[in-house]
N, C-alpha and C positions, 0 to 999 in steps of 0.2 A: 742698908744702902751698899751697893757694890762699888768696889774701887776699879776704875778704868785705867789699866796699866798703859794703854796706847794713847791716851789723851795728852794734850799739851801740858807741859809743866813749866812753872815760872810765870813771868808776866805774859799776858795775852797779846800785847801790842809789841811790834818789833821796835828796837832802839833806833831812832832816826839818826842819832849822832854817829853811830858806827858806819852806816851806809854813806853819810855825808862825808866823813873823813876818807873813806875809800874812794868816793867820787872825786874829791879834791886831789888826792894823790894821783889818780888816773889822769886828770886834766893837766896837772903840773908836769907829769912825766911825758905826756904827749906833746906839750908845748916845748919842753926842753929838747925833745928829739927833733923837732922841726926847725928850730932856730938856726943851726949851722947851715942848713940847706938853702936858706933865704939870702945868703950873701951874693950880691950881684958881681959879675965878672965883666971886665972891659974887653976881653978878647974878641967876642963876636961883633961888637960894635965897630971895631976897626975894620973887620972884614966887610961889613955892610958898607961902610964909607968908601973903601977901596973899590968895591963892586959897582957902586953908583958912579964913581968917578970914571971907571973903565967904560961903563955903558954910555955915559955922556961923551967921552972921547971918541968912541966908535961911531956914535950918531953924528958927531961933528965931522969926522973924516968922511963918512958916507955922504953926508949932505954936500960937503965941499967937492967931492969927486962927481956927484950927480949934477951940480950946477956950474961946474967949470968947464 
């Protein structure tokens, strides 16, 4: 019988624990990288409120000038 030097050696099935550990490390790393970016800021909210107040003020002044 001839020896096949290019054939697979060792166990024929891959070790599922190794790939599972690598996957978990990848998922944990990805989650940790995204957490700081999820912090909400209050800066734009103040701008939106001031913008809406300005639009309402302009509409009231235009309506007052049109009907007086």
